[in-house]
All heavy atoms as atom14 arrays in JSON, in Angstrom:
{
  "sequence": "MDQVGDVINYEIAVSNVGFQDLTGVVVTDPLLGGNLSNPVESLNPNGILESG",
  "atom14_mask": [
    [1, 1, 1, 1, 1, 1, 1, 1, 0, 0, 0, 0, 0, 0],
    [1, 1, 1, 1, 1, 1, 1, 1, 0, 0, 0, 0, 0, 0],
    [1, 1, 1, 1, 1, 1, 1, 1, 1, 0, 0, 0, 0, 0],
    [1, 1, 1, 1, 1, 1, 1, 0, 0, 0, 0, 0, 0, 0],
    [1, 1, 1, 1, 0, 0, 0, 0, 0, 0, 0, 0, 0, 0],
    [1, 1, 1, 1, 1, 1, 1, 1, 0, 0, 0, 0, 0, 0],
    [1, 1, 1, 1, 1, 1, 1, 0, 0, 0, 0, 0, 0, 0],
    [1, 1, 1, 1, 1, 1, 1, 1, 0, 0, 0, 0, 0, 0],
    [1, 1, 1, 1, 1, 1, 1, 1, 0, 0, 0, 0, 0, 0],
    [1, 1, 1, 1, 1, 1, 1, 1, 1, 1, 1, 1, 0, 0],
    [1, 1, 1, 1, 1, 1, 1, 1, 1, 0, 0, 0, 0, 0],
    [1, 1, 1, 1, 1, 1, 1, 1, 0, 0, 0, 0, 0, 0],
    [1, 1, 1, 1, 1, 0, 0, 0, 0, 0, 0, 0, 0, 0],
    [1, 1, 1, 1, 1, 1, 1, 0, 0, 0, 0, 0, 0, 0],
    [1, 1, 1, 1, 1, 1, 0, 0, 0, 0, 0, 0, 0, 0],
    [1, 1, 1, 1, 1, 1, 1, 1, 0, 0, 0, 0, 0, 0],
    [1, 1, 1, 1, 1, 1, 1, 0, 0, 0, 0, 0, 0, 0],
    [1, 1, 1, 1, 0, 0, 0, 0, 0, 0, 0, 0, 0, 0],
    [1, 1, 1, 1, 1, 1, 1, 1, 1, 1, 1, 0, 0, 0],
    [1, 1, 1, 1, 1, 1, 1, 1, 1, 0, 0, 0, 0, 0],
    [1, 1, 1, 1, 1, 1, 1, 1, 0, 0, 0, 0, 0, 0],
    [1, 1, 1, 1, 1, 1, 1, 1, 0, 0, 0, 0, 0, 0],
    [1, 1, 1, 1, 1, 1, 1, 0, 0, 0, 0, 0, 0, 0],
    [1, 1, 1, 1, 0, 0, 0, 0, 0, 0, 0, 0, 0, 0],
    [1, 1, 1, 1, 1, 1, 1, 0, 0, 0, 0, 0, 0, 0],
    [1, 1, 1, 1, 1, 1, 1, 0, 0, 0, 0, 0, 0, 0],
    [1, 1, 1, 1, 1, 1, 1, 0, 0, 0, 0, 0, 0, 0],
    [1, 1, 1, 1, 1, 1, 1, 0, 0, 0, 0, 0, 0, 0],
    [1, 1, 1, 1, 1, 1, 1, 1, 0, 0, 0, 0, 0, 0],
    [1, 1, 1, 1, 1, 1, 1, 0, 0, 0, 0, 0, 0, 0],
    [1, 1, 1, 1, 1, 1, 1, 1, 0, 0, 0, 0, 0, 0],
    [1, 1, 1, 1, 1, 1, 1, 1, 0, 0, 0, 0, 0, 0],
    [1, 1, 1, 1, 0, 0, 0, 0, 0, 0, 0, 0, 0, 0],
    [1, 1, 1, 1, 0, 0, 0, 0, 0, 0, 0, 0, 0, 0],
    [1, 1, 1, 1, 1, 1, 1, 1, 0, 0, 0, 0, 0, 0],
    [1, 1, 1, 1, 1, 1, 1, 1, 0, 0, 0, 0, 0, 0],
    [1, 1, 1, 1, 1, 1, 0, 0, 0, 0, 0, 0, 0, 0],
    [1, 1, 1, 1, 1, 1, 1, 1, 0, 0, 0, 0, 0, 0],
    [1, 1, 1, 1, 1, 1, 1, 0, 0, 0, 0, 0, 0, 0],
    [1, 1, 1, 1, 1, 1, 1, 0, 0, 0, 0, 0, 0, 0],
    [1, 1, 1, 1, 1, 1, 1, 1, 1, 0, 0, 0, 0, 0],
    [1, 1, 1, 1, 1, 1, 0, 0, 0, 0, 0, 0, 0, 0],
    [1, 1, 1, 1, 1, 1, 1, 1, 0, 0, 0, 0, 0, 0],
    [1, 1, 1, 1, 1, 1, 1, 1, 0, 0, 0, 0, 0, 0],
    [1, 1, 1, 1, 1, 1, 1, 0, 0, 0, 0, 0, 0, 0],
    [1, 1, 1, 1, 1, 1, 1, 1, 0, 0, 0, 0, 0, 0],
    [1, 1, 1, 1, 0, 0, 0, 0, 0, 0, 0, 0, 0, 0],
    [1, 1, 1, 1, 1, 1, 1, 1, 0, 0, 0, 0, 0, 0],
    [1, 1, 1, 1, 1, 1, 1, 1, 0, 0, 0, 0, 0, 0],
    [1, 1, 1, 1, 1, 1, 1, 1, 1, 0, 0, 0, 0, 0],
    [1, 1, 1, 1, 1, 1, 0, 0, 0, 0, 0, 0, 0, 0],
    [1, 1, 1, 1, 0, 0, 0, 0, 0, 0, 0, 0, 0, 0]
  ],
  "atom14_positions": [
    [[20.27, -18.66, 6.94], [19.47, -19.6, 7.71], [18.92, -18.88, 8.94], [19.62, -18.13, 9.59], [20.3, -20.8, 8.09], [19.58, -21.79, 8.95], [20.49, -23.32, 9.12], [19.24, -24.43, 8.61], [0.0, 0.0, 0.0], [0.0, 0.0, 0.0], [0.0, 0.0, 0.0], [0.0, 0.0, 0.0], [0.0, 0.0, 0.0], [0.0, 0.0, 0.0]],
    [[17.66, -19.12, 9.25], [17.04, -18.5, 10.42], [17.58, -19.1, 11.7], [17.89, -20.29, 11.76], [15.52, -18.7, 10.37], [14.89, -18.06, 9.14], [15.4, -17.01, 8.71], [13.91, -18.61, 8.63], [0.0, 0.0, 0.0], [0.0, 0.0, 0.0], [0.0, 0.0, 0.0], [0.0, 0.0, 0.0], [0.0, 0.0, 0.0], [0.0, 0.0, 0.0]],
    [[17.73, -18.24, 12.71], [18.24, -18.68, 13.99], [17.32, -18.2, 15.09], [16.52, -17.27, 14.89], [19.65, -18.14, 14.21], [20.65, -18.65, 13.19], [22.05, -18.12, 13.46], [22.31, -17.53, 14.5], [22.95, -18.33, 12.52], [0.0, 0.0, 0.0], [0.0, 0.0, 0.0], [0.0, 0.0, 0.0], [0.0, 0.0, 0.0], [0.0, 0.0, 0.0]],
    [[17.41, -18.8, 16.26], [16.62, -18.38, 17.4], [16.85, -16.9, 17.66], [17.99, -16.43, 17.65], [17.0, -19.22, 18.65], [16.31, -18.68, 19.89], [16.66, -20.67, 18.44], [0.0, 0.0, 0.0], [0.0, 0.0, 0.0], [0.0, 0.0, 0.0], [0.0, 0.0, 0.0], [0.0, 0.0, 0.0], [0.0, 0.0, 0.0], [0.0, 0.0, 0.0]],
    [[15.76, -16.16, 17.83], [15.86, -14.74, 18.1], [15.74, -13.87, 16.87], [15.59, -12.66, 16.98], [0.0, 0.0, 0.0], [0.0, 0.0, 0.0], [0.0, 0.0, 0.0], [0.0, 0.0, 0.0], [0.0, 0.0, 0.0], [0.0, 0.0, 0.0], [0.0, 0.0, 0.0], [0.0, 0.0, 0.0], [0.0, 0.0, 0.0], [0.0, 0.0, 0.0]],
    [[15.83, -14.47, 15.66], [15.67, -13.7, 14.43], [14.22, -13.22, 14.3], [13.28, -13.9, 14.71], [16.01, -14.55, 13.2], [17.49, -14.78, 13.02], [18.28, -14.18, 13.77], [17.85, -15.58, 12.14], [0.0, 0.0, 0.0], [0.0, 0.0, 0.0], [0.0, 0.0, 0.0], [0.0, 0.0, 0.0], [0.0, 0.0, 0.0], [0.0, 0.0, 0.0]],
    [[14.05, -12.06, 13.72], [12.71, -11.54, 13.4], [12.38, -11.99, 11.98], [13.16, -11.78, 11.06], [12.67, -10.0, 13.49], [11.33, -9.47, 13.0], [12.95, -9.55, 14.91], [0.0, 0.0, 0.0], [0.0, 0.0, 0.0], [0.0, 0.0, 0.0], [0.0, 0.0, 0.0], [0.0, 0.0, 0.0], [0.0, 0.0, 0.0], [0.0, 0.0, 0.0]],
    [[11.24, -12.64, 11.83], [10.8, -13.1, 10.52], [9.54, -12.33, 10.15], [8.51, -12.44, 10.82], [10.52, -14.62, 10.53], [11.79, -15.37, 10.91], [9.98, -15.07, 9.18], [11.59, -16.85, 11.13], [0.0, 0.0, 0.0], [0.0, 0.0, 0.0], [0.0, 0.0, 0.0], [0.0, 0.0, 0.0], [0.0, 0.0, 0.0], [0.0, 0.0, 0.0]],
    [[9.64, -11.5, 9.13], [8.49, -10.72, 8.68], [7.63, -11.55, 7.75], [8.13, -12.28, 6.91], [8.97, -9.46, 7.94], [9.72, -8.53, 8.85], [9.25, -8.19, 9.92], [10.9, -8.11, 8.44], [0.0, 0.0, 0.0], [0.0, 0.0, 0.0], [0.0, 0.0, 0.0], [0.0, 0.0, 0.0], [0.0, 0.0, 0.0], [0.0, 0.0, 0.0]],
    [[6.32, -11.45, 7.95], [5.38, -12.16, 7.08], [4.08, -11.38, 7.04], [3.87, -10.47, 7.83], [5.14, -13.59, 7.57], [4.44, -13.69, 8.91], [3.07, -13.89, 8.98], [5.15, -13.58, 10.1], [2.42, -14.0, 10.2], [4.52, -13.67, 11.32], [3.16, -13.88, 11.36], [2.52, -13.98, 12.56], [0.0, 0.0, 0.0], [0.0, 0.0, 0.0]],
    [[3.23, -11.71, 6.1], [1.93, -11.06, 6.03], [0.84, -12.11, 5.88], [1.09, -13.21, 5.39], [1.86, -10.05, 4.9], [1.96, -10.64, 3.52], [1.9, -9.58, 2.43], [2.69, -8.62, 2.48], [1.07, -9.72, 1.54], [0.0, 0.0, 0.0], [0.0, 0.0, 0.0], [0.0, 0.0, 0.0], [0.0, 0.0, 0.0], [0.0, 0.0, 0.0]],
    [[-0.33, -11.74, 6.35], [-1.5, -12.59, 6.21], [-2.48, -11.85, 5.32], [-2.85, -10.71, 5.61], [-2.14, -12.89, 7.58], [-1.16, -13.67, 8.46], [-3.46, -13.64, 7.41], [-1.61, -13.89, 9.86], [0.0, 0.0, 0.0], [0.0, 0.0, 0.0], [0.0, 0.0, 0.0], [0.0, 0.0, 0.0], [0.0, 0.0, 0.0], [0.0, 0.0, 0.0]],
    [[-2.88, -12.47, 4.23], [-3.83, -11.86, 3.3], [-5.23, -12.35, 3.63], [-5.45, -13.55, 3.82], [-3.46, -12.21, 1.87], [0.0, 0.0, 0.0], [0.0, 0.0, 0.0], [0.0, 0.0, 0.0], [0.0, 0.0, 0.0], [0.0, 0.0, 0.0], [0.0, 0.0, 0.0], [0.0, 0.0, 0.0], [0.0, 0.0, 0.0], [0.0, 0.0, 0.0]],
    [[-6.17, -11.41, 3.71], [-7.56, -11.72, 3.99], [-8.4, -11.17, 2.86], [-8.21, -10.03, 2.44], [-8.0, -11.09, 5.33], [-9.47, -11.36, 5.61], [-7.13, -11.58, 6.47], [0.0, 0.0, 0.0], [0.0, 0.0, 0.0], [0.0, 0.0, 0.0], [0.0, 0.0, 0.0], [0.0, 0.0, 0.0], [0.0, 0.0, 0.0], [0.0, 0.0, 0.0]],
    [[-9.31, -11.98, 2.34], [-10.18, -11.48, 1.27], [-11.64, -11.75, 1.64], [-11.95, -12.64, 2.41], [-9.83, -12.14, -0.05], [-9.98, -13.53, 0.03], [0.0, 0.0, 0.0], [0.0, 0.0, 0.0], [0.0, 0.0, 0.0], [0.0, 0.0, 0.0], [0.0, 0.0, 0.0], [0.0, 0.0, 0.0], [0.0, 0.0, 0.0], [0.0, 0.0, 0.0]],
    [[-12.51, -10.95, 1.07], [-13.95, -11.07, 1.29], [-14.57, -11.56, -0.01], [-14.71, -10.79, -0.96], [-14.52, -9.72, 1.71], [-16.01, -9.74, 1.9], [-16.66, -10.77, 1.75], [-16.56, -8.59, 2.24], [0.0, 0.0, 0.0], [0.0, 0.0, 0.0], [0.0, 0.0, 0.0], [0.0, 0.0, 0.0], [0.0, 0.0, 0.0], [0.0, 0.0, 0.0]],
    [[-14.94, -12.82, -0.07], [-15.53, -13.39, -1.28], [-17.06, -13.34, -1.25], [-17.71, -13.86, -2.14], [-15.05, -14.84, -1.53], [-13.56, -14.87, -1.76], [-15.44, -15.73, -0.37], [0.0, 0.0, 0.0], [0.0, 0.0, 0.0], [0.0, 0.0, 0.0], [0.0, 0.0, 0.0], [0.0, 0.0, 0.0], [0.0, 0.0, 0.0], [0.0, 0.0, 0.0]],
    [[-17.6, -12.68, -0.23], [-19.05, -12.55, -0.11], [-19.58, -11.38, -0.92], [-18.89, -10.8, -1.75], [0.0, 0.0, 0.0], [0.0, 0.0, 0.0], [0.0, 0.0, 0.0], [0.0, 0.0, 0.0], [0.0, 0.0, 0.0], [0.0, 0.0, 0.0], [0.0, 0.0, 0.0], [0.0, 0.0, 0.0], [0.0, 0.0, 0.0], [0.0, 0.0, 0.0]],
    [[-20.83, -11.03, -0.65], [-21.51, -9.98, -1.4], [-21.74, -8.71, -0.59], [-22.32, -7.76, -1.09], [-22.85, -10.5, -1.94], [-22.68, -11.65, -2.89], [-22.95, -12.94, -2.49], [-22.21, -11.44, -4.18], [-22.79, -14.01, -3.37], [-22.03, -12.49, -5.06], [-22.32, -13.78, -4.65], [0.0, 0.0, 0.0], [0.0, 0.0, 0.0], [0.0, 0.0, 0.0]],
    [[-21.3, -8.69, 0.68], [-21.46, -7.51, 1.52], [-20.11, -7.08, 2.05], [-19.25, -7.91, 2.35], [-22.38, -7.81, 2.71], [-23.82, -8.05, 2.33], [-24.69, -8.24, 3.57], [-24.26, -8.88, 4.54], [-25.89, -7.7, 3.55], [0.0, 0.0, 0.0], [0.0, 0.0, 0.0], [0.0, 0.0, 0.0], [0.0, 0.0, 0.0], [0.0, 0.0, 0.0]],
    [[-19.93, -5.76, 2.2], [-18.73, -5.23, 2.83], [-18.75, -5.6, 4.31], [-19.82, -5.72, 4.92], [-18.67, -3.72, 2.68], [-18.52, -3.27, 1.22], [-18.18, -4.11, 0.37], [-18.72, -2.08, 0.96], [0.0, 0.0, 0.0], [0.0, 0.0, 0.0], [0.0, 0.0, 0.0], [0.0, 0.0, 0.0], [0.0, 0.0, 0.0], [0.0, 0.0, 0.0]],
    [[-17.58, -5.79, 4.9], [-17.48, -6.21, 6.29], [-16.73, -5.17, 7.11], [-15.73, -4.61, 6.66], [-16.74, -7.55, 6.39], [-17.35, -8.72, 5.62], [-16.42, -9.92, 5.68], [-18.72, -9.06, 6.17], [0.0, 0.0, 0.0], [0.0, 0.0, 0.0], [0.0, 0.0, 0.0], [0.0, 0.0, 0.0], [0.0, 0.0, 0.0], [0.0, 0.0, 0.0]],
    [[-17.19, -4.94, 8.33], [-16.48, -4.08, 9.28], [-16.21, -4.9, 10.54], [-16.85, -5.92, 10.77], [-17.31, -2.83, 9.64], [-18.55, -3.25, 10.21], [-17.58, -1.97, 8.41], [0.0, 0.0, 0.0], [0.0, 0.0, 0.0], [0.0, 0.0, 0.0], [0.0, 0.0, 0.0], [0.0, 0.0, 0.0], [0.0, 0.0, 0.0], [0.0, 0.0, 0.0]],
    [[-15.27, -4.46, 11.32], [-14.96, -5.15, 12.57], [-14.31, -6.51, 12.38], [-14.43, -7.38, 13.24], [0.0, 0.0, 0.0], [0.0, 0.0, 0.0], [0.0, 0.0, 0.0], [0.0, 0.0, 0.0], [0.0, 0.0, 0.0], [0.0, 0.0, 0.0], [0.0, 0.0, 0.0], [0.0, 0.0, 0.0], [0.0, 0.0, 0.0], [0.0, 0.0, 0.0]],
    [[-13.62, -6.7, 11.27], [-12.95, -7.98, 11.0], [-11.77, -8.13, 11.96], [-10.99, -7.21, 12.15], [-12.48, -8.04, 9.53], [-11.68, -9.3, 9.28], [-13.67, -7.94, 8.59], [0.0, 0.0, 0.0], [0.0, 0.0, 0.0], [0.0, 0.0, 0.0], [0.0, 0.0, 0.0], [0.0, 0.0, 0.0], [0.0, 0.0, 0.0], [0.0, 0.0, 0.0]],
    [[-11.66, -9.31, 12.56], [-10.56, -9.61, 13.47], [-9.78, -10.79, 12.89], [-10.37, -11.8, 12.52], [-11.08, -9.97, 14.87], [-9.94, -10.38, 15.79], [-11.86, -8.81, 15.47], [0.0, 0.0, 0.0], [0.0, 0.0, 0.0], [0.0, 0.0, 0.0], [0.0, 0.0, 0.0], [0.0, 0.0, 0.0], [0.0, 0.0, 0.0], [0.0, 0.0, 0.0]],
    [[-8.47, -10.64, 12.81], [-7.6, -11.71, 12.32], [-6.83, -12.27, 13.5], [-6.24, -11.53, 14.26], [-6.63, -11.18, 11.23], [-5.69, -12.27, 10.77], [-7.41, -10.6, 10.06], [0.0, 0.0, 0.0], [0.0, 0.0, 0.0], [0.0, 0.0, 0.0], [0.0, 0.0, 0.0], [0.0, 0.0, 0.0], [0.0, 0.0, 0.0], [0.0, 0.0, 0.0]],
    [[-6.87, -13.59, 13.63], [-6.2, -14.26, 14.73], [-5.07, -15.14, 14.19], [-5.27, -15.86, 13.21], [-7.2, -15.14, 15.51], [-8.24, -14.31, 16.0], [-6.54, -15.84, 16.67], [0.0, 0.0, 0.0], [0.0, 0.0, 0.0], [0.0, 0.0, 0.0], [0.0, 0.0, 0.0], [0.0, 0.0, 0.0], [0.0, 0.0, 0.0], [0.0, 0.0, 0.0]],
    [[-3.91, -15.05, 14.8], [-2.78, -15.9, 14.44], [-2.51, -16.83, 15.61], [-2.03, -16.39, 16.66], [-1.56, -15.05, 14.13], [-0.37, -15.86, 13.65], [-0.33, -17.09, 13.9], [0.52, -15.29, 13.02], [0.0, 0.0, 0.0], [0.0, 0.0, 0.0], [0.0, 0.0, 0.0], [0.0, 0.0, 0.0], [0.0, 0.0, 0.0], [0.0, 0.0, 0.0]],
    [[-2.82, -18.12, 15.47], [-2.63, -19.04, 16.6], [-1.16, -19.17, 17.03], [-0.89, -19.5, 18.18], [-3.17, -20.36, 16.08], [-3.16, -20.24, 14.59], [-3.32, -18.78, 14.29], [0.0, 0.0, 0.0], [0.0, 0.0, 0.0], [0.0, 0.0, 0.0], [0.0, 0.0, 0.0], [0.0, 0.0, 0.0], [0.0, 0.0, 0.0], [0.0, 0.0, 0.0]],
    [[-0.24, -18.89, 16.14], [1.18, -18.99, 16.52], [1.61, -17.83, 17.41], [2.57, -17.94, 18.16], [2.06, -19.04, 15.26], [1.85, -20.27, 14.38], [2.71, -20.17, 13.12], [2.15, -21.54, 15.13], [0.0, 0.0, 0.0], [0.0, 0.0, 0.0], [0.0, 0.0, 0.0], [0.0, 0.0, 0.0], [0.0, 0.0, 0.0], [0.0, 0.0, 0.0]],
    [[0.89, -16.71, 17.32], [1.19, -15.56, 18.17], [0.3, -15.51, 19.4], [0.43, -14.63, 20.23], [1.06, -14.26, 17.38], [2.06, -14.08, 16.25], [1.8, -12.78, 15.5], [3.48, -14.1, 16.77], [0.0, 0.0, 0.0], [0.0, 0.0, 0.0], [0.0, 0.0, 0.0], [0.0, 0.0, 0.0], [0.0, 0.0, 0.0], [0.0, 0.0, 0.0]],
    [[-0.65, -16.42, 19.47], [-1.48, -16.53, 20.66], [-2.64, -15.58, 20.74], [-3.1, -15.27, 21.83], [0.0, 0.0, 0.0], [0.0, 0.0, 0.0], [0.0, 0.0, 0.0], [0.0, 0.0, 0.0], [0.0, 0.0, 0.0], [0.0, 0.0, 0.0], [0.0, 0.0, 0.0], [0.0, 0.0, 0.0], [0.0, 0.0, 0.0], [0.0, 0.0, 0.0]],
    [[-3.12, -15.08, 19.61], [-4.3, -14.22, 19.72], [-4.51, -13.34, 18.51], [-4.0, -13.6, 17.43], [0.0, 0.0, 0.0], [0.0, 0.0, 0.0], [0.0, 0.0, 0.0], [0.0, 0.0, 0.0], [0.0, 0.0, 0.0], [0.0, 0.0, 0.0], [0.0, 0.0, 0.0], [0.0, 0.0, 0.0], [0.0, 0.0, 0.0], [0.0, 0.0, 0.0]],
    [[-5.28, -12.27, 18.76], [-5.64, -11.35, 17.69], [-4.44, -10.51, 17.29], [-3.64, -10.09, 18.13], [-6.76, -10.43, 18.14], [-8.04, -11.17, 18.45], [-8.22, -12.3, 18.02], [-8.91, -10.55, 19.21], [0.0, 0.0, 0.0], [0.0, 0.0, 0.0], [0.0, 0.0, 0.0], [0.0, 0.0, 0.0], [0.0, 0.0, 0.0], [0.0, 0.0, 0.0]],
    [[-4.35, -10.24, 16.0], [-3.29, -9.35, 15.51], [-3.71, -7.91, 15.77], [-4.86, -7.54, 15.59], [-3.08, -9.57, 14.01], [-2.66, -10.98, 13.61], [-2.49, -11.06, 12.1], [-1.36, -11.37, 14.3], [0.0, 0.0, 0.0], [0.0, 0.0, 0.0], [0.0, 0.0, 0.0], [0.0, 0.0, 0.0], [0.0, 0.0, 0.0], [0.0, 0.0, 0.0]],
    [[-2.77, -7.11, 16.19], [-3.06, -5.71, 16.46], [-2.61, -4.84, 15.29], [-1.69, -5.2, 14.56], [-2.37, -5.26, 17.74], [-0.98, -5.39, 17.61], [0.0, 0.0, 0.0], [0.0, 0.0, 0.0], [0.0, 0.0, 0.0], [0.0, 0.0, 0.0], [0.0, 0.0, 0.0], [0.0, 0.0, 0.0], [0.0, 0.0, 0.0], [0.0, 0.0, 0.0]],
    [[-3.28, -3.73, 15.14], [-2.95, -2.74, 14.11], [-2.9, -3.33, 12.71], [-1.92, -3.16, 11.99], [-1.62, -2.06, 14.44], [-1.64, -1.39, 15.78], [-2.62, -0.76, 16.15], [-0.57, -1.53, 16.54], [0.0, 0.0, 0.0], [0.0, 0.0, 0.0], [0.0, 0.0, 0.0], [0.0, 0.0, 0.0], [0.0, 0.0, 0.0], [0.0, 0.0, 0.0]],
    [[-3.99, -4.0, 12.28], [-3.97, -4.5, 10.9], [-3.97, -3.33, 9.92], [-4.47, -2.26, 10.21], [-5.27, -5.29, 10.8], [-6.14, -4.71, 11.84], [-5.24, -4.27, 12.95], [0.0, 0.0, 0.0], [0.0, 0.0, 0.0], [0.0, 0.0, 0.0], [0.0, 0.0, 0.0], [0.0, 0.0, 0.0], [0.0, 0.0, 0.0], [0.0, 0.0, 0.0]],
    [[-3.37, -3.55, 8.77], [-3.27, -2.52, 7.75], [-3.98, -2.99, 6.5], [-3.69, -4.07, 5.98], [-1.8, -2.21, 7.43], [-1.7, -1.21, 6.28], [-1.08, -1.71, 8.66], [0.0, 0.0, 0.0], [0.0, 0.0, 0.0], [0.0, 0.0, 0.0], [0.0, 0.0, 0.0], [0.0, 0.0, 0.0], [0.0, 0.0, 0.0], [0.0, 0.0, 0.0]],
    [[-4.93, -2.2, 6.05], [-5.62, -2.51, 4.8], [-4.82, -1.89, 3.68], [-4.56, -0.68, 3.68], [-7.04, -1.96, 4.83], [-7.84, -2.34, 3.61], [-9.26, -1.8, 3.66], [-9.67, -1.24, 4.67], [-9.94, -1.96, 2.65], [0.0, 0.0, 0.0], [0.0, 0.0, 0.0], [0.0, 0.0, 0.0], [0.0, 0.0, 0.0], [0.0, 0.0, 0.0]],
    [[-4.41, -2.68, 2.71], [-3.49, -2.19, 1.69], [-4.16, -1.38, 0.59], [-3.53, -0.53, -0.01], [-2.73, -3.35, 1.07], [-3.63, -4.24, 0.45], [0.0, 0.0, 0.0], [0.0, 0.0, 0.0], [0.0, 0.0, 0.0], [0.0, 0.0, 0.0], [0.0, 0.0, 0.0], [0.0, 0.0, 0.0], [0.0, 0.0, 0.0], [0.0, 0.0, 0.0]],
    [[-5.44, -1.64, 0.3], [-6.06, -0.96, -0.83], [-6.77, 0.32, -0.45], [-6.8, 1.28, -1.22], [-7.06, -1.91, -1.52], [-6.46, -3.18, -2.09], [-7.56, -4.06, -2.68], [-5.42, -2.85, -3.15], [0.0, 0.0, 0.0], [0.0, 0.0, 0.0], [0.0, 0.0, 0.0], [0.0, 0.0, 0.0], [0.0, 0.0, 0.0], [0.0, 0.0, 0.0]],
    [[-7.37, 0.35, 0.74], [-8.16, 1.5, 1.15], [-8.18, 1.53, 2.68], [-8.79, 0.66, 3.29], [-9.58, 1.34, 0.58], [-10.46, 2.52, 0.87], [-10.15, 3.35, 1.71], [-11.58, 2.59, 0.19], [0.0, 0.0, 0.0], [0.0, 0.0, 0.0], [0.0, 0.0, 0.0], [0.0, 0.0, 0.0], [0.0, 0.0, 0.0], [0.0, 0.0, 0.0]],
    [[-7.58, 2.5, 3.3], [-7.46, 2.5, 4.75], [-8.73, 2.93, 5.5], [-8.65, 3.56, 6.54], [-6.31, 3.48, 4.99], [-6.41, 4.43, 3.86], [-6.86, 3.61, 2.69], [0.0, 0.0, 0.0], [0.0, 0.0, 0.0], [0.0, 0.0, 0.0], [0.0, 0.0, 0.0], [0.0, 0.0, 0.0], [0.0, 0.0, 0.0], [0.0, 0.0, 0.0]],
    [[-9.91, 2.57, 5.0], [-11.16, 2.99, 5.64], [-11.65, 1.99, 6.69], [-12.68, 2.2, 7.3], [-12.25, 3.22, 4.59], [-12.63, 1.98, 3.81], [-12.11, 0.9, 4.07], [-13.51, 2.12, 2.85], [0.0, 0.0, 0.0], [0.0, 0.0, 0.0], [0.0, 0.0, 0.0], [0.0, 0.0, 0.0], [0.0, 0.0, 0.0], [0.0, 0.0, 0.0]],
    [[-10.95, 0.87, 6.89], [-11.34, -0.11, 7.89], [-12.46, -1.03, 7.46], [-12.99, -1.77, 8.27], [0.0, 0.0, 0.0], [0.0, 0.0, 0.0], [0.0, 0.0, 0.0], [0.0, 0.0, 0.0], [0.0, 0.0, 0.0], [0.0, 0.0, 0.0], [0.0, 0.0, 0.0], [0.0, 0.0, 0.0], [0.0, 0.0, 0.0], [0.0, 0.0, 0.0]],
    [[-12.85, -0.99, 6.18], [-13.91, -1.83, 5.66], [-13.3, -2.84, 4.7], [-12.55, -2.47, 3.81], [-14.98, -0.99, 4.93], [-15.64, 0.0, 5.9], [-16.04, -1.89, 4.3], [-16.55, 1.01, 5.23], [0.0, 0.0, 0.0], [0.0, 0.0, 0.0], [0.0, 0.0, 0.0], [0.0, 0.0, 0.0], [0.0, 0.0, 0.0], [0.0, 0.0, 0.0]],
    [[-13.61, -4.12, 4.91], [-13.15, -5.16, 3.99], [-14.22, -5.31, 2.91], [-15.27, -5.9, 3.13], [-12.94, -6.49, 4.74], [-12.38, -7.64, 3.92], [-11.03, -7.27, 3.29], [-12.24, -8.87, 4.8], [0.0, 0.0, 0.0], [0.0, 0.0, 0.0], [0.0, 0.0, 0.0], [0.0, 0.0, 0.0], [0.0, 0.0, 0.0], [0.0, 0.0, 0.0]],
    [[-13.95, -4.69, 1.79], [-14.93, -4.63, 0.71], [-15.16, -6.01, 0.09], [-14.25, -6.83, 0.04], [-14.47, -3.66, -0.39], [-14.6, -2.19, -0.02], [-13.43, -1.65, 0.78], [-12.44, -2.38, 1.0], [-13.49, -0.49, 1.2], [0.0, 0.0, 0.0], [0.0, 0.0, 0.0], [0.0, 0.0, 0.0], [0.0, 0.0, 0.0], [0.0, 0.0, 0.0]],
    [[-16.38, -6.25, -0.39], [-16.69, -7.52, -1.02], [-15.94, -7.63, -2.34], [-15.62, -6.63, -2.97], [-18.2, -7.65, -1.27], [-18.64, -6.63, -2.13], [0.0, 0.0, 0.0], [0.0, 0.0, 0.0], [0.0, 0.0, 0.0], [0.0, 0.0, 0.0], [0.0, 0.0, 0.0], [0.0, 0.0, 0.0], [0.0, 0.0, 0.0], [0.0, 0.0, 0.0]],
    [[-15.67, -8.87, -2.73], [-15.0, -9.11, -4.0], [-13.53, -8.92, -3.87], [-12.74, -9.0, -4.73], [0.0, 0.0, 0.0], [0.0, 0.0, 0.0], [0.0, 0.0, 0.0], [0.0, 0.0, 0.0], [0.0, 0.0, 0.0], [0.0, 0.0, 0.0], [0.0, 0.0, 0.0], [0.0, 0.0, 0.0], [0.0, 0.0, 0.0], [0.0, 0.0, 0.0]]
  ]
}
């Protein structure tokens, strides 16, 4: 059971369902109060969120 002070690991999945690749994508988590730092792209670490 989770207790106060426990670290809970989670991930946020982001996908691009459009037709153009995207750069400069910012992910915000309202529970953490702002933008997530150091996002990691799992498929290709080029910093571009590819379409599809």
